C-alpha positions in Angstrom: -0.2 0.0 0.0 1.6 3.2 -1.1 0.8 6.9 -0.1 2.5 10.1 -0.2 2.5 10.7 3.9 2.1 8.2 6.8 1.0 9.9 10.2 1.6 7.8 12.9 -0.8 8.9 16.0 -4.4 9.7 15.7 -4.5 12.4 18.5 -5.5 16.1 17.7 -1.9 17.0 16.2 -1.9 13.8 13.8 -5.7 14.6 12.8 -4.7 18.2 12.5 -1.3 17.3 9.9 -3.7 14.6 7.9 -6.3 17.6 7.6 -3.5 20.0 6.0 -2.4 17.2 3.9 -5.7 16.7 2.8 -6.3 20.5 1.9 -3.2 20.4 0.0 -3.9 17.2 -2.4 -1.4 14.7 -0.6 -2.5 11.3 0.1 -2.0 10.0 3.4 -3.0 7.5 6.2 -3.4 8.1 9.5 -2.2 4.8 12.1 -3.0 4.7 15.7 -2.6 1.9 18.2 -5.4 2.8 20.2 -8.8 1.5 19.7 -10.3 5.3 18.8 -8.8 8.4 17.6 -8.3 11.5 19.7 -5.8 10.5 22.0 -6.4 12.3 25.7 -9.8 13.9 24.0 -12.6 12.0 25.2 -16.3 12.6 25.8 -18.7 10.5 26.8 -22.7 10.5 27.4 -24.0 8.8 30.2 -27.7 9.2 31.8 -28.2 12.6 30.2 -24.4 13.7 31.3 -21.9 15.1 29.0 -18.1 14.2 30.4 -15.2 15.5 29.1 -12.7 12.7 30.5 -9.8 14.9 29.2 -9.5 18.5 27.9 -12.8 20.5 27.9 -11.8 23.8 26.5 -10.4 25.6 23.5 -8.9 29.0 24.4 -10.1 31.8 22.6 -6.9 33.6 22.9 -5.1 31.0 20.5 -7.7 30.5 17.9 -6.5 27.5 15.9 -8.8 24.9 17.3 -11.6 27.2 17.0 -10.9 28.2 13.5 -10.8 24.7 12.5 -14.4 23.7 14.2 -15.5 26.3 11.7 -14.0 25.1 8.6 -15.2 21.5 9.3 -18.7 22.6 9.9 -19.0 22.6 13.7 -19.2 26.4 14.2 -22.5 26.4 15.3 -22.0 23.7 17.6 -19.7 26.0 19.7 -20.7 27.2 23.2 -19.4 29.7 25.7 -18.6 29.0 29.6 -21.6 30.1 31.7 -21.2 33.0 33.8 -20.0 34.1 36.6 -16.6 32.8 35.4 -14.8 32.2 38.6 -12.1 30.1 39.4 -11.2 29.1 43.2 -8.0 28.3 44.8 -8.1 26.1 48.2 -6.3 27.7 50.9 -6.7 26.6 54.4 -9.6 24.0 53.6 -11.6 27.3 52.1 -12.1 28.1 48.5 -11.1 31.6 47.7 -11.8 33.3 44.4 -9.2 34.8 42.2 -9.3 38.4 42.3 -11.0 40.3 39.5 -9.2 40.9 36.2 -6.3 38.5 36.8 -4.0 37.6 34.1 -3.2 33.7 34.8 -3.6 34.5 38.4 -1.7 37.8 38.6 -3.5 40.7 39.7 -4.0 43.7 37.3 -6.4 45.9 39.7 -5.3 47.0 43.4 -9.0 46.9 44.5 -9.8 43.2 44.1 -6.2 42.4 44.9 -6.3 43.9 48.5 -9.8 42.6 49.2 -8.8 39.1 48.5 -8.3 36.7 51.0 -6.4 34.2 49.3 -3.6 36.0 50.2 -1.4 37.2 53.6 -1.0 41.0 53.8 2.9 39.8 53.9 2.2 38.0 50.7 0.2 41.1 49.1 3.2 43.8 49.9 5.8 41.4 48.6 3.7 40.6 45.3 3.1 44.4 45.1 6.9 45.2 45.3 7.1 43.5 42.2 7.4 46.7 40.5 10.6 47.4 42.1 12.3 43.9 41.3 14.7 44.5 38.6 14.7 42.7 35.4 16.5 39.8 34.3 17.9 40.2 30.7 20.3 37.1 30.2 18.6 34.5 27.9 19.1 31.7 30.3 15.9 29.4 30.9 14.3 29.1 34.4 11.9 27.3 36.2 7.9 28.8 36.6 8.7 28.7 40.2 12.1 30.5 40.2 10.7 33.2 38.0 7.6 34.1 39.8 9.5 33.9 43.6 12.1 36.3 42.3 9.3 38.6 41.0 6.5 38.0 43.5 7.7 36.3 46.4 7.4 32.5 47.7 3.8 32.8 48.5 2.8 33.9 45.2 4.5 30.8 43.8 2.8 28.5 46.5 -0.6 29.8 46.0 -0.7 30.9 42.2 2.2 29.5 40.1 1.9 26.0 41.9 -1.7 25.4 41.5 -2.5 27.3 38.3 0.5 27.6 36.0 2.2 24.2 36.9 -1.4 22.6 37.8 -2.6 22.8 34.2 0.2 21.0 33.2 0.2 18.4 36.0 3.7 19.5 36.5 6.3 20.7 39.2 6.4 24.5 39.1 10.4 24.2 40.2 11.0 22.3 37.0 8.6 23.3 33.8 10.2 25.9 31.8 9.1 29.4 31.7 10.7 30.1 28.3 8.8 27.1 26.9 5.3 27.5 28.6 4.7 31.3 29.6 7.1 33.0 26.9 4.5 35.9 27.6 5.8 36.4 31.3 9.3 36.4 30.2 8.9 38.9 27.1 6.7 41.2 29.6 9.7 41.3 32.2 12.0 42.1 29.4 10.2 44.8 27.8 8.2 46.4 30.9 10.5 45.7 33.4 7.7 44.3 35.5 4.6 42.0 34.9 2.5 44.1 37.0 3.3 47.3 34.9 3.1 45.3 31.8 -0.3 43.9 32.1 -1.8 47.1 33.8 -1.0 48.7 30.5 -2.7 46.2 28.1 -5.0 45.2 30.4 -8.6 45.4 28.8 -11.9 46.0 30.7 -13.0 42.5 32.4 -16.1 42.4 34.2 -15.8 38.9 35.4 -14.2 37.9 38.8 -11.3 35.2 38.6 -10.9 35.2 34.9 -7.3 33.5 34.1 -7.2 36.0 30.8 -8.1 39.5 30.5 -10.6 39.8 27.4 -11.5 41.9 24.8 -14.9 43.0 23.9 -15.2 40.5 21.5 -14.6 37.6 24.2 -17.5 38.9 26.4 -18.7 35.4 26.1 -15.5 34.2 28.0 -12.1 33.1 27.3 -13.2 29.6 26.5 -15.3 27.5 24.2 -16.2 23.8 23.8 -18.5 22.1 21.9 -22.2 20.9 22.4 -21.6 17.0 22.8 -17.9 17.6 24.2 -14.6 18.0 22.4 -14.6 14.3 20.9 -17.3 16.0 18.5 -14.0 17.9 17.3 -12.1 14.4 16.4 -15.3 13.0 15.3 -15.7 16.1 12.9 -12.1 15.3 11.6 -12.3 12.0 11.0 -15.7 12.3 8.9 -13.6 15.1 7.0 -10.6 13.0 6.4 -12.5 9.9 5.5 -13.0 6.7 7.9 -10.6 4.5 6.0 -8.0 7.3 6.0 -7.9 6.9 9.8 -6.7 3.5 10.9 -7.0 2.6 14.8 -6.0 -0.7 16.7 -3.0 -0.6 14.1 0.2 -0.2 16.1 3.5 0.8 14.3 6.4 -1.7 14.7 9.2 -0.2 12.6 10.0 2.3 10.0 12.7 1.8 7.6 14.2 3.2 4.7 15.2 6.9 3.9 12.5 7.7 1.1 10.6 5.8 0.3 9.9 4.5 3.9 8.3 1.4 4.9 6.4 1.5 7.5 5.3 -1.8 9.2 2.6 -2.3 11.5 1.7 -5.2 14.0 -0.9 -6.8 12.0 1.4 -7.4 9.1 0.7 -4.6 6.6 3.3 -2.4 5.3 3.0 0.9 3.9 5.3 2.7 1.6 5.7 6.4 1.5 7.5 9.4 0.6 7.4 11.0 4.2 6.5 10.1 7.5 4.9 12.5 10.4 5.3 11.4 13.8 2.5 12.7 16.1 3.1 10.4 19.0 4.3 11.0 22.6 8.1 11.9 22.3 9.2 8.9 23.9 7.3 6.8 21.2 8.8 8.6 18.5 12.3 7.9 20.3 11.8 4.2 20.2 10.5 4.3 16.4 13.7 6.3 15.6 16.1 4.1 17.7 17.5 1.9 14.8 17.6 5.2 12.5 19.5 7.7 14.7 20.5 6.6 18.5 21.1 10.3 19.4 17.8 11.5 18.1 16.0 8.6 19.8 17.7 9.7 23.1 17.0 13.4 22.7 13.0 12.4 22.1 13.0 9.9 25.0 14.4 12.5 27.3 11.2 14.4 27.5 9.4 13.6 30.8 5.6 12.7 31.1 3.2 12.7 33.9 0.0 10.3 34.5 -3.5 11.8 35.5 -6.7 10.4 36.5 -10.2 12.1 35.9 -12.8 11.2 38.5 -16.2 12.2 37.2 -18.9 12.2 39.9 -22.5 12.8 39.1 -24.7 14.0 42.0 -28.4 15.4 42.7 -28.2 19.4 43.1 -29.6 19.1 46.6 -26.5 16.7 47.9 -24.1 19.9 47.0 -24.7 22.7 49.5 -21.9 24.8 47.7 -23.4 27.1 45.0 -21.0 25.8 42.5 -21.1 29.6 41.2 -18.0 29.4 38.9 -16.0 26.9 36.9 -14.0 25.0 39.3 -10.8 25.4 41.6 -7.1 24.5 42.0 -5.3 22.9 44.9 -1.9 24.2 46.0 0.7 21.4 47.0 1.2 22.8 50.4 -2.5 21.9 51.2 -1.7 18.6 51.3 -4.9 17.1 49.4 -5.2 14.0 47.5 -6.4 15.8 44.3 -4.7 19.0 42.9 -7.8 20.4 41.4 -11.9 19.9 40.2 -14.1 21.5 37.7 -17.8 22.0 38.3 -18.6 21.0 34.2 -22.5 21.6 34.7 -21.7 25.0 36.0 -19.3 25.7 33.6 -20.7 24.9 30.2 -24.3 24.7 29.3 -26.1 21.1 28.7 -23.4 19.2 30.6 -26.1 17.7 33.2 -29.8 17.2 33.4 -32.2 19.5 34.9 -31.7 19.2 39.0 -28.1 17.5 38.5 -24.8 18.3 38.8 -21.5 17.3 37.0 -18.1 17.4 39.2 -15.1 16.1 38.2 -11.4 15.7 40.0 -7.7 15.5 39.0 -5.2 13.0 40.5 -2.1 12.3 40.3 0.5 14.7 37.8 4.2 15.3 39.1 2.5 15.6 42.9 1.5 12.2 43.0 3.4 9.9 40.5 2.1 6.7 42.0 -1.7 7.8 42.0 -2.6 5.6 38.9 -1.1 2.6 41.1 -4.3 2.6 42.9 -7.5 0.9 42.1 -10.3 3.0 40.7 -12.4 2.5 44.2 -9.2 3.7 46.0 -9.3 6.9 43.7 -12.9 7.7 44.0 -12.9 7.4 47.5 -9.6 9.7 47.8 -11.5 12.4 45.6 -14.6 12.0 47.5 -12.7 12.7 50.8 -11.7 16.2 49.5 -14.7 17.3 48.0 -16.7 16.4 51.0 -15.8 19.4 53.1 -14.9 21.8 50.3 -18.4 21.3 48.4 -20.6 20.6 51.7 -21.8 16.7 49.9 -24.4 15.1 51.8 -25.1 12.2 49.9 -23.4 9.7 47.7 -23.0 10.3 44.1 -25.1 8.9 41.7 -22.4 7.6 39.7 -18.4 7.8 39.5 -16.4 7.3 36.3 -12.5 7.0 36.7 -10.5 7.8 33.5 -6.6 7.0 33.5 -4.1 8.8 31.3 -0.8 6.9 31.5 2.1 9.2 30.6 -0.3 11.6 29.0 1.2 14.9 30.0 4.6 16.2 28.4 6.6 17.9 30.9 8.2 20.9 29.0 10.8 21.1 31.8 13.8 23.8 32.0 16.2 23.1 28.9 13.3 21.6 26.9 13.7 24.7 24.0 17.0 23.9 23.9 16.5 20.1 23.5 13.9 21.1 20.8 16.4 22.8 18.8 18.8 20.0 18.9 15.9 17.8 17.6 15.2 19.8 14.8 18.8 19.8 13.9 19.1 16.4 14.1 15.8 15.8 12.0 17.4 17.8 9.5 19.5 15.1 8.6 16.4 12.5 8.0 14.6 14.1 5.0 11.0 13.2 5.0 10.9 12.5 8.7 8.5 15.1 10.7 7.4 15.4 14.3 4.4 17.4 16.1 2.4 16.9 18.8 2.9 18.0 22.8 5.7 16.0 23.4 7.9 18.3 21.1 7.2 22.4 20.1 3.8 22.9 21.8 1.2 21.7 24.6 -2.6 22.4 24.5 -5.3 21.5 22.0 -5.1 25.0 20.3 -1.3 24.7 19.6 -1.3 21.1 18.9 -3.5 22.0 16.2 -1.7 25.0 15.2 1.5 23.0 15.3 -0.1 19.7 13.3 -1.6 22.1 10.8 2.2 23.8 10.6 3.6 20.3 10.2 1.2 19.1 7.5 1.7 22.1 5.4 5.6 21.7 6.0 5.3 18.2 4.7 3.1 19.2 1.6 5.8 21.9 0.6 8.8 19.1 0.8 6.8 16.8 -1.4 6.4 19.4 -4.3 10.1 20.1 -3.6 
């Protein structure tokens, strides 16, 4: 079987690469070892509830995924978050809303920040003194924790950077790379000398408490969008667009031989011949497939660490939960020593996620904070989550049901030095014409960026084929 391109991996980056190849007239096939496409994107319909087991939102500020939804005919299925758009942080066992007009937790207005009970007065004074901290001008990478501590103090790291900035990546705040994950902070420091000064200068009016991003008037519906049936609708829409025969699941690639044409062999005995190969798989899988071709490239790919996470979804009757659930959810600092590192109230965040009189809640367990979490049974993960939810939300009754979703080695960790390693990977790839990589283990993380990088890779492959 012969095609122009074999795409290995049917996660969102691989599907986006294939979509771009199809737009440019290249023939292709997408091969994935899993029983379904989509990778960490999984939505399920259970008893009238719509559960996103993995990511549940598309960031408007990075429009690649939303643009793709419109292109494949899903524009009328996009929905926005329900007000009030409040995010909470746990401190001393209580939920505290983020101050109004926060940009990724960093305050841009004095009043809401001073009234907040999330920080001590000592912590507030130290955070305000960020205006006086001299900027660092060198090119060295540093961890998110180092950067926030240097500019805002340790309390800001413990109660903002750790649960928010590192928490969304299920990583360690003192290991994750600022340059790779939050280059905006680095640039703001260099250009303005202070993040507070930079964000106040660029802040737009934001009337909602606890926003993670400042928004323009065009984003009055919130900073995020999703799809009515959950984000799996994006995966299904892409597969329909590509054609079901173009996406082969339960098809594990065992080896990639040749240097153009390539022979891609699968565990079921098939061999695909192609002019190019796109590896849209976790970096450690790419490393294994490249081992015989280039041991150094294989080592570089395999050096990217990953964490594992479990998502635990609960359905309750509304009267079983005393908390008003007026917001999207909460994150938990490491210093709180809880068994979960966050939770979201899907039925309060998105319309149509639960039947009338019901609520849908999910928790997150594991990550860099608890690397052995997935060694526990489903029952243990449910019990652990409920033990933390009970005092936070005032839960009075057992859940109607609970579902556990396990994501083994699913979160790529862009730790300090990741950018330099990616430069080495790209240099090594230049010695292997026709081999391309994309996905969260390499240049980007998050659905919007993976869509953008996947499409960019597909375009680069198409251009290479024409050359």
